[in-house]
C-alpha positions in Angstrom: 0.0 0.0 0.0 1.4 3.4 -1.0 1.7 6.2 1.5 -0.2 9.5 1.2 1.3 12.9 0.6 -0.3 15.5 2.9 -0.2 19.3 2.4 -2.1 22.5 3.2 -3.5 24.8 0.7 -4.9 28.3 1.3 -8.5 28.8 0.2 -9.8 32.3 -0.4 -13.2 33.4 -1.5 -13.0 35.8 -4.5 -16.3 37.4 -3.5 -16.1 38.1 0.3 -12.4 37.5 1.0 -13.0 34.8 3.6 -9.9 32.7 3.9 -8.5 29.6 5.6 -6.2 26.6 5.1 -7.5 23.2 3.9 -5.6 20.0 4.8 -5.5 17.6 1.9 -3.9 14.3 0.9 -3.1 12.4 -2.3 -1.7 9.0 -3.2 2.0 9.1 -4.1 1.9 5.9 -6.3 2.7 7.1 -9.8 1.1 4.0 -11.3 -2.4 5.0 -10.3 -4.7 6.5 -12.9 -6.0 9.2 -10.4 -4.2 11.1 -7.7 -6.5 9.8 -5.0 -7.2 13.4 -3.9 -9.1 13.9 -0.7 -9.8 16.9 1.5 -9.1 15.8 5.1 -10.1 19.0 6.8 -11.8 22.2 5.6 -11.6 25.5 7.5 -14.8 26.8 9.0 -17.0 28.7 6.6 -16.1 26.4 3.6 -17.8 23.2 2.6 -17.6 20.8 -0.4 -20.1 21.5 -3.1 -19.0 18.8 -5.5 -16.4 16.1 -4.5 -14.0 14.8 -7.1 -10.7 12.9 -7.0 -9.3 15.5 -9.3 -8.4 18.8 -7.4 -9.2 21.0 -10.4 -12.8 19.6 -10.5 -13.4 19.6 -6.7 -15.8 22.4 -6.0 -15.9 24.4 -2.8 -18.7 26.7 -1.5 -18.0 29.6 0.8 -20.3 30.7 3.6 -21.4 33.7 1.4 -22.6 31.2 -1.3 -19.8 31.8 -3.8 -18.6 28.5 -5.5 -15.0 27.9 -6.8 -12.7 25.1 -7.7 -10.2 23.9 -5.1 -7.3 24.1 -7.5 -7.5 27.0 -9.9 -5.3 28.0 -12.8 -5.7 31.7 -12.6 -3.5 34.4 -14.1 -3.8 37.5 -12.0 -3.4 41.0 -13.5 -0.5 43.1 -11.9 -1.7 44.3 -8.5 -4.6 41.8 -8.6 -2.9 39.0 -6.7 -4.9 37.3 -3.8 -4.8 39.0 -0.5 -2.1 37.8 1.9 
């Protein structure tokens, strides 16, 4: 059985600015067809809208109702980077 890689990722709502860190894990076996992506812990105010084993398809809902993908490929305009 393969081990799981664990990491944290910052979630930030683009509508209200609510933020927190999600704890996630993935399989580290390169022979698997999927990454075995799972969210182990979401910060308060966020919930899963649509679960997927692919992080770019896993949808999150903020407490304000805004929905977004867990893993986004976004190009920010200069000065428009996420808040820190």
